[in-house]
N, C-alpha and C positions, 0 to 999 in steps of 0.2 A: 505046860507052864502057864500059870494064871496071868492074865493080862492086867497090868496095873494101870488104871485110868485116872490116876490122881491128877490134881490141878497142874502139877509141873510136867505132866506127860499128856498134854491135851491132844497131841497128834502122834499116833502110833502106827507102825507097820507091823502086822502080825504075819510071820512066815510059818507055813505049815508044809508038811511033806505028804499029806493025803487029804482028800476031801473030808474024811471023818474028823481028822485032827483039826482042820480049819473050822468045821462046824462046832466042835466042842469049845474051842477057844472063843469063837464069835458068840456062841450061845451064852457063855459065862459073862462076856462083856455086855451083851444086850440085857441080860438079867440084872446086872448091877445098875446099868443106866436106867432101866425101867423102874427098878426098886427105889432109886433115889429121885424118881419123879421127872425124869427128862423126857422131852418129846424126841422121838427117834425117827430118823429118815433112813430107810434101807434101800439100796439099789442093787439089783441082782438079775440073774438070768432065769426066766420062767420056762424057756423051752418053746418048741414050735406051737404048742397048743395054747400057750399063754395063760395057763390056769394056776392061780396062786395056791390052790389047795394041794398041788403037786410039789410045791417047794417045801423044803424042810422047815421053814419058818411057820408054816400053817398046817403041815401034815402031822401024822401020828408021832413023829419024833420031837415035835415042838413042845415047849414047856407050856403049862397052863397060863403063866404070866404073859408069854409071848402071844398066844392065841387070843387072850383077853385084850391085850394092847392093840392087836389088829382090829378087833371088833369095836373098841372104844375110840380109835383114832390116835391113841398115844403113839402107836407105831404105824408108819406109812411106808408102803412098798412101791417102788417104781421099777419097771422092767427096762433093761439096758437099751433095747431098740427104741423105746419111746424116749428115753433120755437122750440118745444120739439125735433123734429128730428135733427135740426141743432146743438142744444147745448148738445145733448146726455144725457139730464136729470141731468146735473151737474151745480153747481154754476159757476165753472171755465169756462164751455162752454158758459154760459150766459154772463159772463164778457167779453169773447172774442168777442161775437157778439156786445155787447154794445160799446166796444172800437173801433171795426172796423167801426161801424156806425158813431161814433163821429168823428174819425179821417178822415173818408171819406168825411163827410160833411164839416169839416173845410178845407180840401184840395180843395174842390170845391168852397170855397170862402164864405161860410156861416159864419157870425160873432157870431152866437149863435145857440145852439142846444137844443131841448126839447124832452123828452121821456116820454111816459105814457103807461100804460098797464092796462087792466081790470084784476080783480082778477083771479089768477090761480086756485083758489078754492082748494088749498092744505089743507089736513086735519090737519097737524101739531099735530099728535097724540102722539109724543114722543120727547124726548130731542134731538135726532139726527136730526129729521126733523126741529125742531126749530133752531138748530145750522146752518143747511144748509140755511134755510130761512134768518137768520141773516147775514150770509156770503154773500148771494145774494144781500141783501139790502145795506150791507157795500160797495159793489162794486160801487153802485151809489154814495155813499158819497165820495169815493176816487176820482172818476171822477169829481164830482161837485166841489171838493176842488181845482182841478188843471185846469179845463177848464170852458168855459162859457156854463154851462149845467144846465138846470132846469129839475127836475123829478117830476112827479105826479103819485103816486101809488093810486089805487082805491080799496075800500073795500065796498061792498054792503052787509049790515048785514043780510038780509033775506036769502041770498044764501050761507051763511057760517055757519059752526058749531061754537059753543061758544068758543071752544079752539082756533080756528084760529083767531077769533075776538080779544080775549084778548091778545094773543101772538103778533098779528100784531101791536096792540097799544103799546105793550112793546118795540118791535123792532123799531118802528117809533116815539117814544115819543118826539124826538127832533123837529118834525114838524108835527103837527096834526091839521086838520080842521074837526071837528066833528059837530054834530047837536047841535047848541047852545053854543059851547065852542071851543076854540083853545088852542094849546100849542106850544111853541117855545123855543128852547134852545138859550139863549142869551150869552152863554159863561161862565159868572159868576153866572148865575141863570137860573132856569126853569120858564118861564113866562107863566102864564095862564090868559085867558080872557073869559068873558061870564058868563053863569049860570051853576053851577054844581049841578045837582039834581039827584033824584033816577033813572030817566030814563037812564042816562048815567053812573051811579055809577060803574057798572062792567067794562065798557070800561075805565073809568078814573082809576080804580084800576090797570088795565093792564099797562097803560101808566106810572103811578106812580111807579109801581114795576120796570119797565124798567129804569126809571130815577134814582132810588135808586141803581139799579144794576150797571149802568154805572158809577155813582159816586164812588162806591166801587172799580170797576175795574181800574179807572184812578188813584185812591190813591194807589192801589197795584202795579202799574207800576213803583213806585219809583220816581214819579215826585215831591214829596213833597206836593202834593195837599191834602186837607182835604177830607175825605169820606163823609162829610156832604152834603146834598142836600138842596140848597137854592131855595125856591119857591117864586116867585114874584106874589102876589095875588092882586096887585093894580087894575088890570082890571077886577076882578071878582065881579059881582054884587050880586050873591046869592049862598049860599051853604046850602044844607039841611042835615038832620041827616044821611042819607044813605052815603053821601060822607064823612061826618065827621067820620063815623064808618070805612070807608075804610082807611082813614088817620091813625086812631088809630091802626087798625089791622096791617097796613104796618109798623108803627113805632115800634110796639111790636115785630116784626119779624126781624128787622134790626140787623146786626152784632154789637157787643159791640163797643162802641166808635163812632158809626155813629149817626147823628141827622138829623131829618127832620125839617128844619128851615123855618117857615112860615112868610114871610115878608108882613106887612101891611094887615093882614087877616081881613075880614069883622067882624063887631061886633057880628053878629049872630054866626059865626063860633067859635069865642072865647067862647061864652056861651055854644055852643054844646060840644066843647071839654072839658070844665069844667064839664059838666053834665056827660060826658063819662069817667071821671077820666083820664084826659090827662096824658099819660106816659111821663117820663122824656126825652125820645128820641125826643119828639116834643117840639121845642123851638119857642116861639112867639117873633117876632121882628118888627122893624119899616120898612120903605121903604128900598129897596135894596141899595139906595144911602147912607143910614145911616147904613151900614153893622155893624159897631162897636156897635150898640145898641142891636144886636141880642143876 
């Protein structure tokens, strides 16, 4: 699936199920950013010998555009061990590095900046680690909201533990490109597209939990916003029972007064929810443009 790096999708999580698939998706994203004249910062793993020419970015598999960008400085690579040393293992340190790279590029005359990094393979085994991870990713959101910045985060499922995969989807729910489906925060709704089946049900559950959690947090900030999560399913072609069960379980665990509002759900999903004894917290509605019918 091609990564859409449009202005409304400045911070994306790309999920892949093999190193090859991850490289293909990342290469397409890089090629687009470089072609549009962005200064690109890439952070990845070089291996024990630390030789860039052994990384796919610079090796025989690399595109001519990527190799040329490395030579001209349009694309800069930083090895993860060096990054860890520079940031001191903290989200604040990483934010300083990101801000310095961004401002330096803009001062050099680049009109846009792009950042991507391979998975740090953090275990995220407890709430404290998840909070630090969320703070780290929030730094990207803050920069992307203020500057011409695109960010692509990479998650390769086979090299991660299950907790990291689920939590990563929760943190990144506002912009996800997964296998067969995508999710984007459109401001007034969470928009899904593609096919939602058993293969990605666990990952979808992580993203859904994150979206519900964020809706609650926004309402608790005193903005007057409703804690309800409005999900635009217009672009969803198929939903199976595993994903329907995820929706039901999530709805049964939401705080009192919060609803999962499903706009324009496929007919099959309606039948599955009825068979699963749809809880009151799930509300079925028409298209998002007809919000009043929910």
